[in-house]
Phi, psi and omega in degrees: 000133184262109182262147170241183188251010173290135192311302190266343170290323175296322178300311182298320184286343183250336187287355181294344186280064185285351179270353182286150182238203197276188186281180184302139186296139173259134176291139179204174186293345181260021183299155179295159181290339180296148179281350180256149184285155174298124182289125176223151177293161173267129182243164182300144180292151184226066183290343183253029189307312181301317179292316180301317180294325177296317178293320178300318179297321177297312179298320180297316178297323179296317179296310186291323188262343182234300187296311185297309181295321180288329180295327178297318178293319181299314181292327179289331182277316182259119179299159182303319178299325179292317178296326177294323178294324177294321176296319178299318179298316179300317180295319184291319186289340179268019177306318182306321180296318179291324178298311182297317184285328171297322178295313181296334179265000179070028181263086187289321177296322177298318177300316181296312182297317180294324178293316178297319179297316181298314181295317181294312184287332179286335182258284180298326180277008176054076178060025176087005180290337178235167188232068178293336182301321179294319178296331180273002175082020177271106187288139175287158177229091183294131178207132181225168178294327176299316178298318180296314180298323177294319179296330179278357172108005180281118178254115182294148183231341188234134177282138181223140171247124181267138174302132179073325188255359165079206190295142181196190171211180188295327179283313180298320180297316178298314179296323180299311182290330175293320177297319179295328179294337179261006178278114183301332182297336181282354183244352180277150179280161178301143008272358185293325182296331179296341178298331178298318179291323181295314182295322178294313180296322179301319179291319179293324184299320181287340183256350191295326183296312180292321180298316180294322177302314182292324176294326181287321189276337183273129177296328177219083183296330180301311184293322179298316179296318180297315181295316180295323181299324183307316184255328180291337182267000181289139177278326182282153181270150177284169175279118184264004183288135176281132181248004181198173180291152179279161175240102186305320184298307181289327179294318177290329177298322180300334180298337180298333183293334184268358180285129182207165177303143178289325179266114181297345180268357184300316181299323182296339180275354181289148172251148184239136175227154172240136179236148178277127179273122187298330183283336182244343184063022177246163183261135179241128180275157170212164181237146184210158176227119182252139173290151180291341179243166179305136183202157174298148181250124181251123174268132178250122178251112185283180184281188185308125175068005183278153181260163179297338180258010175296151188296325183297307176295329178294320179297319178293320178299320179297315180300314182292319181297320179294337179267010173097007178266146166278149190222141171238131175252129184243173180255145181297148177293345179266358178276140180307328179299315178289315182304317186280344184239340187226355182275132176277342177249160183282334186227117177284132172179337182270108190306317179300318180290316180297318181295318180292319176301318179296315183295322177297316180296314179298322179295320178292321175302314185294319178300317181295315180292324179296320177294319183283327186224067188296336184254010186251352187244130178248249182280165182238140175227152178237123176246122179247136179256128176057241179299329174297325176292321177300314180290328177298318178292326174297319179294328179297334180276354183265010181283195177064045172082004180283341184233068180299143180069006177249167189283133167254150180251152178276345178206135175243117183241121180249124181248120181053042178283133172292152177261315182245106184291332178294314176300317181299316180298318180295319180295316180297317178297321180292328177294320179297327182266009182305321181296348177297346176283342177283153175302138185302325185293333182245004187298311184297318180297322181286326174297311179301320181293323179298316179291319178298319179300319180297317181287315185294333182257011173067034179304319187263041173213171180282085188271140174248150179125189182293157180301148178285133185278087174252132172279177187299320180293319180295313182293321176297318182296318179295322175295315179299321178298320180301313179291321181293326176300317177297322178296322178301313180295322180298311182293317180298316181296314183293318181289331177292326181276321181216098184289116181267005176076021182265349181254139178269332179282148181289136177278123181215134179288330184268340181225097188247353190303315183289316182291327174297318178299319178294315182298328181295346177279353180272125171273174176295326177291324175296319179303317181292307188285325189260341184239300188288311183301313177300323179298313182287330177296326175295337179264007177086014179251119187278165174302318181300320180292319178299314183292328178298320180276000180266010181223120182295337180298335178282356177247021186303319185300321182274337184266335188302121180053031176303121189296338182266355187266137170228140183230132174238132179207179181241141181302326184254027173294121186293344180279350182255135172271167177301321181289335175291315178297320178296320179295319179298315180295327181288324191257354179226139183287171179297330178285342180262334188240127176237124180239120177268146184290330184227172177131346182062220179254100178069009183286348181244019186299331182265006179282145185306320183291330178285316177301320178296321180291325178295316179295324177294323178295333178272353185304134180109337182291331182278353182291330182244106183259021175281129181301141176238162181227180178295152179293000000 
């Protein structure tokens, strides 16, 4: 992966590693019963974390409050071809730096190609505004001082955040300033020198929408960038050789990370509102897309720890909107944004409390939209993904007058919903510990290589080409890391607001490395037994009661053949047991239940047959276009 040092372009290029988790584990009194440590990748050291986080906050504020809003005007004013010509000019004018670094690295063909490209593009390409050299087959030879320093043997060790220019390390930072020293635009007098600011801003403008999205959805974007930087900035390639058999279920599950809206402008069309939640008196945001004419409104509830702007719910929202539905995208009850603004309890895990908090929030969203657009909303549907699907089915059992003044839906659709949450937690924990099957002497290197392989091969982007070669242990581990990362944010958020005394490390917003390491030793089963269960027991809710509501089979009487329920799942979803699939087939008719043979967990959500099945599950909502309101 080729990283540069522009603040938010570097952010965009590194934040894709959403499956990466925390730093090396710290031993503590809450350690797992296993004699072996929780396997985690090794990440770059962060001795300057408090200062780095302060600079990161400044850069984030600059993006959100200045670059992003102005970039929307800039992109609307300057057509894409014009912005492309500015990028071509920037690339062409920085030829001296590539020439020098090709020379320092002894890349003679690179020197020749870059010189030919510069001459061609500066003349026929009109000062580099166009790129005829590429059309003529003259290949570029990227070379920077960072690359040269790496070739000379400098291995970076410390993470650094640069003001305005974002994530870096000691080698990249040195190379960055050396490259700038060879940029001719920095030596020309006004008005030419202003071209340096224009080219930099032009690059940021095209990336600002995605960068802001990623800053919004991550509970701690700083840590994600740091972890991704560790492997994404490496010049050497990982070992791609398979050392064991593949696991289709977890490998297909990884495909869910690359699902995103087809139209990059879809997010820009979203509208955002904040509503006050009556139980907390705090405001919770949501995003929506309304049809210009009356249409059914579909609420999308994402999976565990997911945000309303995460790519998976956005991709589904785009599909539904294109088919004539109005759409609302919400945030998971397990995401810190929801927990801190809409949860009536300190710790999400008890399905009745979580479901009611969710229903109250959805009802407030609906009241607000009904007031603003009284003639645009007809029937309502709720689509839940993964854990969102589990909660959607729970909401389906709360009908029949149990929730007066709250929203009822005309359709409840659960996609890849787990049936038994206890089984799901155990499976996820076992995926995190999958590398324990490797020999101890080579385990850390193989863990590091698995994460490096994911970044270097673009797993967490819309990658084209042959499948990435992950064996079964690697793919399971990457899935486990994704879930464990969400658990880390959940525990940190809850303990920061109400310290339950389960952590030995000090909680600090500016210095989190040690406490993150401690939290990473907690499995989902630890979260239940050591944090959540004691909290609920103080409120008179026993473990047995929590576990009873953690299994949909205990709600069979209310769910069986429920006329409003539709379920879509995959035969090889690792969260489902054979008896779970048998239970689904027993309690829901063929018109209510669709089971695909492959796809893992949400890995096939963007496939045509799945999209068609989702639309079929919604079929009938458009038949009645009379506006409806809350009960």
